[in-house]
DRENDRENDO-972336 format. One record per atom (N, C-alpha, C): x, y, z; residue in one letter. Coordinates in steps of 0.02 Angstrom, whole numbers, plus 50000, padded with zeros to 5 digits. Last residue first. Layout:
BEGIN
XYZa
...
This chain:
BEGIN
504044599948358r
504164605248306r
503574608548274r
503744589948444t
503674596248472t
503784601648415t
504094576148412a
503304579548404a
503214585748428a
505284573448461v
505174573348378v
504524576948373v
506064574448572l
505614579948557l
505384579848487l
506564562448703d
506464564248636d
506034568748614d
507654567248839v
506894565548817v
506914567148739v
508734560748962a
508604562848892a
507894560748880a
509714566049109y
509194561649071y
509144565249006y
510914564049228v
510744566949162v
510264562249128v
511104563949410r
510964560849346r
510834565349295r
511254571249528k
511554565549516k
511594562449446k
510344582549535d
511004583649565d
511454577149544d
509764581749371d
509594582849436d
510264582849467d
509424587449205m
509784584749254m
509584587049325m
508964584449024v
508834587549094v
509324584349151v
508894588048858y
509324584948913y
509084588448975y
507954583448712m
508074587348763m
508504583748823m
507984582948536r
508194579848599r
508244584748653r
507744590448427l
507524583148425l
507554579848498l
508124603048397q
507584602648451q
507274594748436q
509304605448338e
508814603148286e
508144602448330e
510184607748458p
510004612948397p
509484611848354p
509514601048601g
509894600848549g
509794606048492g
509314609148752v
508904606348701v
509374606948637v
509434607048934y
509814609548869y
509394605648806y
509214612649109l
509084608749045l
509364611648986l
509384608949286d
509484612949227d
509324609449159d
508914602449392k
509274608049409k
509374613149336k
507504593449481l
507814595249420l
508164602149423l
507554583549616e
507394590349597e
507784592049527e
507574565949548g
507644571349600g
507464578049579g
507034551349493i
507154558049474i
507074562449536i
506794537949536q
507444540849538q
507534548249528q
505444535749507e
505644535949578e
506394539349588e
504704545349383g
505194540449393g
505404541449468g
504254556749253e
504014552849304e
504564546749313e
503984573149187l
504454566949198l
504294563849257l
502874580049083i
502904578449152i
503394572449168i
502844592648968y
503114586348980y
503214585249057y
501644601948866q
502054601248930q
502244593248934q
501494612748726r
501404607048770r
501674607948830r
501224627048685i
501234621048640i
501054615448675i
500674644148678y
500774637748724y
500814631848669y
501334656548590a
500804652448594a
501074645548631a
501694674748594s
501894667548605s
501254663248609s
501764688748533e
501224684248545e
501434676848540e
502684697848498g
502804694848565g
502184690648583g
502944700648361t
502414703548393t
502364701848468t
504124694448317a
504214701948324a
503574704648367a
503984678248408g
504164682648349g
504144689848362g
503564669448496g
503094674848487g
503374680048428g
504194657948524d
504504663048540d
504134669548537d
503104644348591t
503394647448532t
503704654348566t
503374632548731a
503014638348686a
503384640948637a
503294619948853v
503574622748780v
503124627448756v
503884616449005i
503334618648971i
503654621848902i
504164602949104i
504484606849054i
503894609549013i
504254596949283r
503854598149211r
504254603149173r
504514594149414s
504814590049351s
504424591249290s
504174601749513g
503614597549477g
503814593249423g
505434607749541e
504994603549592e
504504599149559e
505644614549420s
506134610549455s
505704605249498s
505104618149270n
504844618449339n
505284612249367n
505814626249137l
505864620849184l
505624622749255l
505384630248974l
505354633249049l
505404627049086l
505844634548811y
505734627948865y
505904632148931y
505374641548663l
505604642748728l
505394635948766l
505974636448492n
505444637048541n
505784638848616n
506814645648360g
506564639548394g
506154641448458g
507264654948276d
506554654048279d
506314648548325d
508784655448349e
508444658648305e
507704658248314e
509064641248467p
509254646948416p
508764649448363p
507954639148609s
508254637348546s
508494642148500s
508124645048765k
507884647048699k
508264643748653k
507614640848934y
508034639748877y
507734641848816y
507504644849099i
507244646749035i
507814645348982i
507044639549267r
507564639549213r
507224640249147r
506014639049353t
506624642449380t
507154642549323t
504244639049402v
504814638549354v
505424642649378v
503294640949485g
503844636649509g
504374635649450g
502014642949370e
502254643449440e
502734639149461e
501544641249247l
502264643849251l
502464645949323l
500304636549254a
500814632449218a
501454635849237a
499174642949303g
499714640449349g
500284637549323g
498164638349171e
498264641849240e
498694639249279e
498854635249013p
498484633149065p
498664637149132p
498904647348884l
499364644648933l
498864642548991l
498414654448778h
498224647448785h
498574643348841h
499994664248748r
499254663248742r
499104655048762r
501124672748832i
500964667048805i
500254665048804i
501764689348782v
501314685348819v
501194678048790v
502614704348787f
502634696848780f
502114693848818f
503234719848724p
502604715648739p
502794708548733p
504944725048785r
504364723648725r
503794719048744r
506054736748845s
505514731648853s
505044730748799s
507564738348774e
506994741148777e
506424734548799e
508824732548724g
508854735548793g
508174738148812g
508664726448604r
509044731848603r
508934735948673r
507304720448683f
507634720448622f
507944726848616f
506654708748809l
507024715348793l
507304714748726l
505314703148905k
505624702748844k
505954708948826k
505064694349045v
505084701049018v
505564699648961v
503884683049120i
504494684049074i
504454690949041i
503444674949277e
503414680749229e
503974681349186e
503544665249374g
503434663049302g
503424669849251g
503924668849496g
503144667749482g
503034666249413g
505344678149456e
504934674249508e
504204674149497e
505714678449288k
505704681549352k
505254676749402k
506744677449147l
506364674149189l
506394676849255l
507004687049006v
507194686449072v
506654683249111v
507674686448838y
507074683948887y
507344682548954y
508184696548715v
508304693448780v
507704692648828v
508474693448544n
508014696448598n
508264692848663n
509594685848516g
509574692048481g
508994696348520g
509314676548605d
509444674648525d
509274680348489d
509514671348769i
509664676848710i
509684672948648i
508874670148939a
509094667548877a
509204672848827a
509054669049117f
508874673349062f
509134668048997f
508344667949285d
508734665849236d
508584670049168d
507754676049393l
508054669649405l
508544667749355l
507374692849468a
507544688849405a
507894682149423a
507024701949555n
506864694649565n
506964690349503n
506934714849433g
506924713749499g
506744706049505g
506864720549305l
507244714349316l
507324711749382l
505874729149200d
505904727549277d
506204721249288d
506724738849068g
506324733549089g
506464732349175g
507254750549010n
506584750949057n
506374744949073n
508584745548978i
508434753148975i
507764754449027i
509994735648992n
509324736448998n
509184744049013n
511424736848968y
511064734548915y
510274736648927y
512914746749009e
512174743949042e
511664742648975e
514404739048971s
513924744948956s
513274740848981s
516094736049044p
515354734749035p
514964740849009p
517604736248952a
517264738249010a
516564737448990a
518064720548858s
517974728648866s
517664729648935s
519104707348906y
518504710248889y
518514717348897y
520564698848813r
520254701348876r
519544704448851r
521084696248695n
521364692148746n
521024694748818n
520334702148603s
520824697148577s
521024692448636s
518684705048669l
519234706948632l
519644700348621l
516984704648689r
517594699948693r
518084703148649r
516174715848780e
516254713848718e
516984709548725e
514714714848901y
515484715248893y
515664712748825y
513414720348981k
513554717948916k
514274720548909k
512294717849112y
512894720649095y
513254717049027y
510674720949161i
511104716249119i
511744720249095i
509834726049316q
510304728249253q
510594722049232q
509464728349443n
509004729749393n
509354730649319n
510384725449536n
510514731249502n
509964732849451n
509964713049571e
510024718249632e
510074725149601e
510114705449455p
509434707549475p
509454712849529p
511124704649330s
511164707749395s
510554709849429s
511864694749221l
511224696649240l
511384698649310l
512924698349082v
512914695549151v
512334698849186v
513594692848925y
512914696448963y
512924693549031y
514684694748803l
514594691748861l
514044696048903l
514854693648622f
514714697248686f
514594693348746f
514904690048493r
515584690948522r
515464694548595r
513444679648505l
513954682548458l
514614683748492l
513374678748669y
512884679348615y
513414683048565y
513184670748835t
513554673048777t
513144673648718t
512714672949005k
512644670448939k
512984674548890k
512414670749186l
512854674149124l
512684669849069l
511894675649345a
511924671349285a
512204674549232a
512124684749439s
511764678049463s
511824673549402s
513654694449467g
512964692449434g
512744685749456g
514864707249484a
514494701449516a
513754700549475a
515914713849374i
515244715349414i
514984708549429i
517664714449375w
517074711449348w
516494713449400w
518484730749392g
518484723549394g
517744721149379g
518704744049401a
518374741749457a
518344734349453a
519194747049273p
519644747349334p
519374744149399p
518764737049135d
518544741249193d
518974741549254d
519344728949050e
519544734849055e
519384739849104e
519634712049123t
519184717649099t
519444723849095t
520414696449105k
520304702849129k
519764707049095k
520164678149144m
520074683949094m
520064690649136m
521274664849168s
520874669949201s
520794676249164s
521094648649096t
521434655349089t
520954661149133t
521374632049089t
520984637249129t
521364643549127t
521554622948936q
521934626948992q
521434631849022q
520974617648825g
520994613648885g
521394616548948g
520804628148744n
521254622948721n
521394617848788n
520304637948876i
520584637948809i
520984632548789i
519094640848977i
519474635548963i
519644635248894i
519114657249074e
518894652849011e
519314646749010e
518384665749211v
518914661349183v
518634657949125v
518114679649311v
517984675949253v
518464672349225v
517664684849488s
518194683949426s
517924678549369s
517004685049599n
516904690549542n
517404688949489n
517244674549673d
517674679949699d
517554685949642d
516484664049624s
516214667849684s
516534674049697s
516534664949439l
516704662649507l
516524666849560l
515924660749284q
516044666249335q
516014662749402q
516624653249139f
516334653449197f
516494658249244f
516654646248977l
516744652749007l
516314651449085l
517474637148850l
517124637148901l
517124642448950l
517604642448671t
517824641348732t
517294639848796t
517274646648542q
517414639948548q
517784637848622q
517024659748512m
517754658548531m
517824651248550m
515684658248480r
516074661748435r
516874660648446r
515104650848598d
515224647348528d
515694651648479d
515514648548747f
515584653948702f
515804651148630f
514404641248860f
514854639448805f
514944645648762f
514444645349037d
514054645348979d
514674643148923d
514014646549212g
514464645749148g
514094645049086g
514024652149387d
513704650349322d
514194648949264d
514854650549500v
514174653449504v
513744652449447v
515924639849586i
515624641549508i
514974644649524i
517064645549709l
516434641949694l
516224643949622l
518764644649755e
518214648649735e
517694644149710e
519774635849780e
519524638349835e
518814642449819e
520194629549661e
520254626549726e
519884629049785e
519264626549508a
519664631749556a
519714627649627a
519004614649436l
519024620649402l
519504625949451l
519424597149424r
519324604049479r
519484610249428r
518454586049345d
519114590449349d
518944596249387d
517844568649386p
517834576649391p
518564579549383p
517914564049216g
518004567949271g
517984565349340g
516634557749096d
517384559649118d
517384564749170d
515464546749040v
515644552549076v
516264552649100v
514434541648911a
515014540648946a
515124546848978a
513404541248805n
513314538648872n
513904537348917n
513874555948749l
513434550448727l
513294546848799l
514884562248858v
514884561948786v
514484554948774v
515134574748974v
514704569348954v
514724568848886v
516244579749099r
516164579649026r
515754574449011r
516204589449236y
516074582349213y
515914583549141y
516984599849358l
516764599149292l
516744591449271l
516854606349519d
517144602449473d
516734601449404d
516224615549614q
516914616549600q
517234612049532q
514864614549615k
515114620349644k
515984621549627k
514694605649467d
514424606749528d
514724613049555d
514204603549292h
514634605549343h
514314606549413h
514364596249138v
513984597349191v
514484598949256v
514274597848969i
514754599449024i
514354600449082i
513984586648831l
513784591048884l
514344593248932l
513404580048676e
514074581748715e
513854587548761e
512244578248619g
512554572748639g
513204573648688g
512304592048531d
511934585648536d
512294580048567d
513544602148599k
513194599648544k
512744593748564k
513644608348724l
514054610448669l
513784608148607l
512674614448865g
512674611248794g
513264613248745g
513014613549033i
513144618048971i
513154613748910i
512244614049196m
512334609949129m
512414615049075m
512344613549375g
512134616649308g
512494612349252g
512484607349497t
512024612149498t
511894616749423t
512694591249575a
512724595449511a
512234601749522a
513564585549682s
512854587749691s
512854593649639s
514324569449738v
514164575049692v
513484578149699v
514804560149816d
514594565249851d
514454571649800d
515294549849728s
514674548549760s
514464554449801s
515724551249580n
515884555049639n
515254553549673n
515514542949467k
516154546049475k
516394549049537k
514314538049494a
514754533149486a
515504535749486a
513624550749499s
513794547249564s
514234542049562s
513114552949378l
513754555849398l
514044553549465l
512554542849256n
512504542649325n
513154546649350n
511874547149097v
512354544749135v
512214546349212v
510464545249046v
511124545949002v
511734544249043v
508994537649053v
509544539649097v
510144539449059v
507474543248982r
508084538848990r
508684541949020r
506004547249084p
506574548749038p
507194543549039p
504364542949063s
504974541649107s
505524542749061s
502954554749044l
503434550249026l
503974548049069l
501544562148990r
501944560649051r
502344555249025r
501034577648917t
501314570448907t
501754569248975t
499674587848876i
500274585948920i
500434579448919i
498814595748808n
499314592348772n
499874591348820n
497634600548864n
498254605548865n
498804602148843n
496724590648852i
496594597548820i
497254601448818i
497354580348921d
497174579648840d
497114586448812d
497484584449048e
498024583249006e
497984582248930e
496074586349076n
496504592149073n
497164591249044n
495754573749063k
495464577349020k
495824583649024k
496454567949171l
496584565949113l
496344570149052l
495854576549283r
496644576249267r
496694573749200r
494564571849266i
494724578749261i
495404579549244i
494704558249308r
494474560249242r
494574566949222r
495084559449443d
495524556949392d
495284558049317d
493934566249494l
494594570049494l
495024566449445l
492994554949481l
492954561649442l
493534565949441l
493544546249565d
493504544949509d
493434551049453d
493414554149689l
494054552049672l
494084550149600l
491974555049689a
492374561249678a
493144559749660a
491694541249713e
491454543849644e
491914550949633e
492304540649838m
492504536049787m
492334539049720m
491494549649913r
492194550349900r
492464546249855r
490114548149944y
490324549049876y
491034551049862y
490224553950107r
489924551250059r
490214553049989r
490844560650215g
491244555850194g
490864551950133g
490274571350295s
489954565050288s
490304559950265s
491134582150268e
491174578950336e
490864572350328e
491974584450115h
491334585050153h
491394580550214h
493054583350032d
493164585950088d
492564586950137d
492494579249909m
492994574549949m
493084577350016m
491714589849878v
491384582549896v
491794579149933v
492734598549855q
492214600049895q
491864593949921q
493274592949735k
493644593449799k
493224594749858k
492234594649644a
492374587649667a
492864587149727a
492384608349630t
491744604949661t
491924599349686t
493564610449581a
493504613949644a
492894610549672a
493484603749463e
493974600749502e
493814603749578e
492514611949394a
492364604749409a
492844602049461a
493274623249376r
492714623849414r
492554616249437r
494294618349299e
494464621749356e
493854621149408e
493454615649179l
493834609849219l
494024611849282l
493124629249140i
492614624649160i
492944618149204i
494304633249103t
493984637349151t
493404632249187t
494704624748989n
495184624849051n
494704627449126n
493744629048909a
493674622048919a
494174621348988a
494094642848882s
493494641448915s
493564633948942s
495344640548813d
495314643748875d
494634642248913d
494954633248696t
495304629748748t
495314633148816t
493904631948586d
493904636248647d
494234633248697d
493624623148489g
494244627248476g
494324631448538g
492704613048500a
492494618748463a
493084624148451a
493244604048578l
493194602048513l
493044607948469l
493234611848699y
493894610648676y
493804609248597y
491814611648724r
492204617848716r
492884616548679r
491684598548751n
491374601548695n
491684608048668n
492444595448861e
492574591748807e
492274595248742e
491724604348951a
492384606848934a
492614602548868a
490504595748952t
490474602348927t
491184604848908t
490934584449028k
490724584148957k
490674590948921k
491254591149153i
491824587949110i
491624587449039i
490004595549184d
490614600449178d
491194597549130d
489324583949213t
489134587949160t
489634593249138t
490124580049322d
490074575849264d
489914578849201d
489774590149414v
490504588949390v
490514584349332v
488404588649428q
488614594749397q
489434593549377q
488324576149491e
488034576549433e
488364582949392e
488954580249617i
489244574549580i
488964574849503i
488114589849668m
488634591049646m
489054586249605m
487004581249682q
486894586849639q
487584588549614q
487414573849784e
487294569949726e
487184575749663e
487554583549886l
488204579749858l
488054576449795l
486274586349903e
486674591549880e
487264588449851e
485704573749960a
485414577049897a
485944582149861a
486424572850075r
486544568650023r
486244571049958r
485984584850146s
486704584350124s
486774578850077s
484614581350162q
484834587650130q
485594586550103q
484844569750242g
484444569150175g
484674575950133g
485354576250356d
485784571250319d
485524570150252d
484304584550399q
484964587850374q
485294582250337q
483374574250434t
483214579450382t
483884581950354t
484154568250532t
483854563450473t
483734568650416t
484174578250625t
484854575050595t
484734572150528t
482914580450656a
483354585650629a
483924582750595a
482514567150709l
482184570750643l
482594576550615l
483414566950815n
483454562450764n
483194564550693n
482854577150893v
483624577550864v
483734572850810v
481534573450919v
481684578950878v
482404579450856v
481744561250978a
481354560050912a
481564567850880a
482494565551099w
482754561051040w
482444560050981w
481514572651156v
482064576051138v
482484571451084v
480514561951177v
480314567951145v
480964571751114v
481174553851262l
480984552351193l
480854557351147l
481334562151372f
481994559751337f
481814557251268f
480094564151415v
480454569851393v
481064567351352v
479724551251438v
479404554251395v
479774560251367v
480614548651552v
480694545051486v
480344548451433v
480114558051644v
480824559051622v
480954554951557v
478814553251667g
478914559451633g
479644560051610g
479104541751729a
478854540951664a
478904547451616a
479714546551847l
480074542251797l
479754541151723l
478554551651904t
479134556251882t
479554551751836t
477624541051910l
477514546151873l
478084551051853l
478424532852011m
478214531051938m
478034536551886m
478364542052121h
479034540252079h
478914538152014h
477104542752143a
477354548752122a
478084546652089a
476804528952182k
476494532452127k
476854539552104k
477634529352302k
477774524552241k
477424527452185k
476884538552384k
477634539552368k
477834535552297k
475704537752444k
475694539952366k
476484540452341k
475934534252571k
475494530152532k
475514531752455k
476884543452615p
477094535752618p
476584531652567p
477204559152546n
476774554352572n
476874546952568n
478234564552472k
478344563652548k
477854559852587k
477724564052354m
478304559652366m
478454559752436m
476694572652360d
476474564652349d
477084561352373d
477284583952354a
476974582052412a
476854574352417a
477844583852232l
478274583952278l
477914581352348l
476704584052147l
477074578652150l
477604578452209l
476144597452181v
475704591452197v
476284585352203v
477264605652126s
477104605252205s
476764598552228s
477004602251993p
477634600852027p
477624600152100p
475654606951972l
475874600151964l
476544598751994l
475214620651968e
475294618052026e
475584610252029e
475264622851828r
475794626151874r
475794622751941r
474114615451792l
474814613851770l
475384616751809l
473084623151853r
473254616451875r
473874613851858r
473244634451785n
473294634851855n
473524627751876n
472724630251658v
473374632551664v
473674633051738v
471374627451693v
471814622651680v
472614624351677v
470954640051729e
470914635651783e
471384629651759e
470934647151611f
471454648951661f
471394644251721f
470704635951480s
470504641051532s
470994642751583s
471424635251318p
471294632851384p
471014639251438p
470474639251165v
471044640451214v
470864638651279v
469334636651096s
469904631351091s
470474632451142s
468524646951097d
468274640451124d
468854635751134d
469224656051020r
469114657051089r
468984651151128r
469174650550890v
469814651150923v
469804651451006v
467754652050874r
468064644550871r
468844645250910r
467624664550871s
467324661550922s
467644654050923s
468364668250765s
468724670750824s
468274666950890s
467534662450661s
468284660650668s
468454662650742s
466464671050672s
466414664050692s
467084660350697s
466934683850641i
466704682450698i
466594674950716i
467464680950506l
467934682650550l
467674681550614l
466194678250446v
466814672750445v
467284674350502v
465644690550449d
465334684250487d
465874678750495d
466484698350376a
466324699650443a
466114693350485a
466184692250253v
466834692150277v
466894693350354v
464834696950232g
465134689250238g
465754688150274g
464964710150225s
464634707250286s
464774700650288s
465744712050109f
466034713850173f
465644711250228f
464644708150025q
465304704750024q
465634706150086q
463634716150044p
463534709750058p
464184706750072p
464214728849982i
464064728050057i
464034720750087i
464354729349855r
464934727049893r
464764726049959r
463184733749795s
463244726949786s
463924725249832s
462694748849804p
462694744649866p
462944736249864p
463864758549702g
463174754749723g
463354749549774g
465004764349666r
464764766049721r
464174763049747r
465174759049541r
465684756949580r
465484759549657r
464104764149468r
464134756549487r
464644755349536r
464414776849472r
463884775949505r
463944767549525r
465564777749393r
465624779749458r
465004777449500r
464984775149278r
465474770549289r
465634771949364r
464304785649253s
463864779449261s
464394774849287s
465274795349240s
464814796449285s
464454790049303s
465904791749119r
466244791549177r
465804792449241r
464944782349004p
465184788649025p
465414787649095p
465674766748936p
465174771048967p
465474777248993p
466754765048795l
466714764748869l
466004768448888l
466464757648633a
466544762548679a
466414761748751a
467224742448594k
466694745148618k
466844751548659k
468604742248474v
468384741448539v
467784745548563v
468984745848346k
468594740448357k
468234738748426k
469794756748368k
469194757948320k
468754751548326k
470834752848445e
470364758048469e
469714757948432e
471604745748351v
471244741848414v
470754746348434v
472144754348272e
471654749648240e
471264745548297e
473004761348351g
472384763948318g
471864759248295g
473984751248387k
473584753248433k
472894756948406k
474024736848273r
474214743648301r
473724746348341r
473884719048318a
473604725048276a
473864731848309a
475254709448336e
474674712248356e
474524718348324e
476004696148263s
476074703248263s
475394705948284s
476414679848327r
475924684248303r
476054691048311r
477454665948294i
477414673248313i
476874676448288i
477674648848340v
477194654248311v
477344660548338v
478434633648304a
478444640148349a
478104644848310a
478874615948327l
478494621248297l
478514627748345l
479754601748270a
479634606348319a
479374612848289a
479014587248196s
479374593948192s
479294597348259s
478674572648109k
478834575848166k
479214581648151k
477424563448009e
478034567548008e
478114570548083e
476374556247962k
476824553148001k
477574557048000k
475354563447917e
475824561247864e
476454558347894e
474624565648033s
474304561847991s
474794560147928s
475594574148097e
475534566748123e
475124562648069e
475444585548022l
476084582248022l
475954574548044l
474054588248067e
474254587847995e
474954583747991e
474244591148195a
473824585648179a
473914583848102a
475194602348199t
475404595948233t
474974589648204t
474334611448150l
474834609948117l
475254602848143l
473374612148260e
473084610348196e
473714608448150e
474254616948371e
473834610248369e
473654607248298e
474584628748311i
475054624048328i
474764616748338i
473384636148309l
473634635048248l
474214629048261l
472504640648411q
472524632248392q
472974631348339q
472474654148427d
472964649648469d
472964642148453d
471974654448256g
472214657748321g
472644654348354g
471624649948143c
471364646948192c
471534649348258c
472094655548031q
471484659548057q
471314656048123q
473154647447983s
473384653448022s
472834656448054s
472464639947893l
472544636647967l
472804643048011l
472614647347781k
471854646147807k
471974644047885k
473944647047757a
473544653447768a
472924652247795a
473964633247729l
474424636047789l
474114642747801l
473254630547618q
473084627947683q
473354631147740q
474034639447533a
473474640947541a
473074638047614a
475334631747525p
475344638047561p
474644639947567p
474874614647587t
474994619647542t
474974626347563t
475694603247699v
475164607947676v
475384611747625v
476864594547683t
476264592747716t
475634596147700t
477914601747635r
477784594447606r
477144591947634r
477944612947691l
477574613247627l
477544605647594l
478624612047802l
477914611047806l
477584609847740l
480124604147835r
479844607247780r
479064606447785r
480484605148012q
480464601747946q
480144605747898q
480554614048123t
481124611148101t
481124606348042t
479664629848088s
479674623548086s
480324619148071s
478744644648126f
479474642348117f
479294634148125f
477744657248054v
477784650248080v
478444647948071v
476964672748087v
477644669248062v
477574662248104v
475704683148036v
475874677448074v
476504674148049v
475244701148046d
475694695448024d
475734689548071d
474704711348105r
474274706348092r
474634699848058r
475794723948055s
475124721548087s
474814716248067s
477384716947996e
476794722047991e
476304719048047e
479124717648008i
478504713648026i
477964719048030i
480424716847884s
479994720547934s
479354717047947s
481874705947881g
481264709647854g
480894712747903g
483124694347837s
482804699747882s
482344703547841s
484054679547857a
483484683447814a
483274687947867a
485604673247844i
485184675647879i
484624680547843i
486414656247815h
486144662947781h
485654666347842h
486974646547906i
487354649747852i
487124656547841i
487124636148030f
486764641148019f
487214645547978f
487184617547998a
487484624148015a
487034630847994a
487064605447921p
486904606347997p
487264612448030p
486364606547766t
487004606647810t
486764608647871t
485504593847669t
485534600347701t
486164600947743t
485584587047505k
485784586947576k
485844592847608k
484354595947393g
484834590547409g
484924590347488g
484154613247417r
484034607047379r
484534602647400r
483504624447527t
484044621747509t
483874614347467t
482724640447536y
482624633947519y
483254630247491y
482884652847668e
483094650047591e
483044643147588e
481384659447737t
482074656747738t
482264653147668t
480104662247711i
480574668247719i
481274665347720i
478764658047602q
479334655847634q
479844660947635q
477034662947626s
477584662547585s
478204661447629s
475264664847607a
475784661447643a
476434661547597a
474074677247628q
474514673547582q
475084671247623q
473164685247700g
472934679347675g
473384675047634g
474164695947743g
473574696447696g
473244690647666g
475364684547769r
475154690847769r
474664692547719r
476414672847847i
475644673647829i
475534681147831i
477914665947823i
477584671547849i
476884671847814i
478984653247890y
478544654947838y
478234661547871y
480594644847889g
480154649147913g
479664651747859g
481334628347930e
481154633347881e
480704637947916e
482604614947946a
482154620247968a
482024625847917a
483554605647899t
482934606147860t
482384612047891t
485004614047946g
484704608447913g
484044609447879g
484624630548010a
485124625048007a
484774618447983a
484264647647987h
483994640848000h
484654636147987h
483754664648050s
484234659648025s
483994652448031s
483024680048050v
482994672748047v
483564669148019v
482434694948110s
483024691548085s
482934684448096s
481254708548088l
481374700648118l
481924697848069l
480974724048152v
481354719648096v
481504712148132v
480444732648252d
480004728048210d
480334723748150d
481414739148321d
481144742648257d
480634737548211d
481814730448417l
481344735748440l
480994739048368l
481884715048330g
482104720848364g
481574725448379g
481714697148355q
481414704348329q
481634709548361q
482534682948295i
482534688148360i
482174694348321i
482754665348286a
482484671848259a
482504676548312a
483344649948227i
483364654948273i
483164661348255i
483164632848204i
482954638848173i
482954643648241i
483674616248159a
483584621748213a
483464627348177a
484244600048159h
483824604948124h
483634609748172h
485604588448150v
485244593248202v
484894598048145v
486274572548185d
486084577648144d
485584582948183d
486944564548276d
486984562748208d
486834568848167d
488154568148414i
487464569248381i
487544566248307i
489394563848441t
488974562848506t
488144564848471t
490464564848360k
489964559948347k
489524558048412k
491434574848366a
491404569548420a
490894564048409a
490834582448267v
491544578448250v
491684573548302v
489654586348320l
489714582748254l
490394578448255l
490174594748425f
489704589148438f
489734583748373f
490764604648348g
491214599948404g
490734593348420g
489864609648271k
490424605848236k
490704602148292k
489084615648369l
488814610348325l
489404605548287l
489984625048414l
489734620648460l
489434614148418l
490154633448301g
490684629348330g
490444624248378g
488754637448289n
489134633548233n
489684629848257n
488624645748396i
488304639848401i
488514634848350i
489554656448365e
489744652248426e
489384645648427e
488964661048250k
489584659448245k
489814655048304k
487594665348309l
487744659848264l
488444656848254l
488084676848376t
487804670848414t
487874665148367t
488434686248283g
488954683448328g
488644677048369g
487144687248217d
487694685148184d
488214682048228d
486354693148330l
486194685548301l
486794683248262l
486994705248344r
486984700648391r
486944693648373r
486634711148216d
487374709748227d
487304704748286d
485194710748223g
485474707548185g
486264705748191g
485044720048334a
484804712748350a
485184708848290a
486394730648391d
485884728748333d
485744722048338d
486694732348567g
486914732948497g
486314730648447g
487154721148708d
486944727348680d
487104727548607d
486654704548780t
487194709948755t
486814716048720t
485774695848824e
486054700148871e
486714704248847e
485444688348701l
484924692048742l
485214697848789l
486574683248637l
486014686348596l
485654691248645l
487474678848732s
487764681948669s
487214686048641s
486754672448840h
487324677648848h
487524681648794h
485734664948787k
485614669048835k
486154674548838k
486384658148683i
485874661648661i
485814667248720i
487254649948764v
487534654948718v
487044659348691v
486324642648834t
486824646348863t
487064652248822t
485664635948729e
485324640248770e
485804645148810e
486684628148695c
486364631748648c
486104637948681c
486974618948813e
487474623248777e
487224628648737e
485684612548815k
485914616748867k
486394621948847k
485664605448691m
485214610148696m
485414616148757m
486764596848718l
486854601448663l
486304607348671l
486174588948825n
486784593548840n
486904599548786n
485114583948761k
485014588148820k
485624592548826k
485854575248684a
485374581048645a
485234585248698a
486434566448773d
486904571448723d
486484576648698d
485314559848832a
485754564348873a
486234569548826a
484724553948712t
484374559348751t
484814563148792t
485664552448561e
485484550448622e
485174555648665e
485064561948416a
485524558848458a
485344555448522a
484474573548328h
484474566648322h
485124564548358h
483534587348366i
484044583848375i
484084577048360i
482744602048333q
482694594948320q
483334591248316q
482084617048398m
482694613548378m
482524605648386m
């Protein structure tokens, strides 16, 4: 491979290509040609990413693999070429490209390799430097072929990466040219001859002389006994008035020597450990920096999932550096964590913004603690707390208007078909506001209304979510009352459900961010592709724009809104982007509403309503 780029970028590309070749070409099963085809697709994606990012200027490369059936498959990019020398004749096996070359692997050439074939690979066109006849002659140089070709290229001031494959002669051909072995009996006599004896004698002499040296170097028992008697001699001297001072000095000197030895050992061990720790941290910092660049390349190649995985690994390594007890490289780790966050937001299309305040409800009621919001149309909203309603029109707010004196509001919705506001109260009753008048609604069910945690309207029907019963109850709106309920859910698991949305399909949000999709009561497959890891953790609300509009999921504590497609009939939804709302005054978000044209989104905390423009999300 010949790469025109800065050294660091070239090494990075080479490392990426080696990883792809190792995992996709060498460590997988199947036909060699098929594995090569899949590998080339991945490498082409990498090359495209590097070229688009302008981290490399050009690349010339050639990849080949020989299967167990002796079939050689070759592909080249740029000016790279391959040649085969067979029977004294040299010929080109890769396709020659006239004019400007393409820095991508396009064609694959395949053919059988025969005995004594020589295959030469070059990242530049060799036939500009040597003729086919000269190449065939040089192939007879054996192991010196690459050196000879290099010399020819240098004489023409050309540079190229070179590789050679030699096909060995077949087993039968080798046996014909190898000199016959002597008879078995003569071979045995040679092995049994006396020539081995001097070797063993020499070894024995060495062992004997070595043991003598070891024996001479071992202290005698007399010296050992003197060392054992040293403490008792010192004690005796300390009792002797004439020798007492000398004994004290010797004892003090011994203590100092022992202290110095212990200090030196501990210091050496600490220094060694400290050096190892520093080297490990430096390596971890370098690895994080490399991972960030690799994630960028994978993203440019279109592999968002792989880019996210690499960034997660880089973040974990940077946090290990931060938590290290030595405290070294913490500033570098902080900088890397900041780069990882920015790269993660870039890859996952995350936008941070400060939303515009539409109204401040506390200006009407300082004790307000809003719990829900109902959208009537873009710019007109109904916000409610446990008992009161507030009407928001553009930047003005009216209210509060008390809905019920004793009962609390559980949930509410706008009944578009009837043009009324509908609420479920804590005593399991349902009321509608019709032409400004609060009206208690009846059901034909003798047992009365079924308690639920959330309700939604669609067409002429009212849907009540009851997680404890693993059910959604469906009521039909009649002229002045509701029918008895029917059970909508057939086989979906609605345990721990938090919220739901309807557009013909029913999307039920559960704790942990799981979404259950129902159509005509039956569970249907649903998945959000390319969703960043942990994006749906902490999501508490779901909103579905009408018809083929997007899904909006609210993470209350994180002030995040995740946007995804609805997945259509296949249930294959796609992650689009995230909004992170920032601002000191923003509290825990409670609810959201998106205008019919998906041009503006409204969110609310317990005191305020905010607006976010969504022009770029369509």
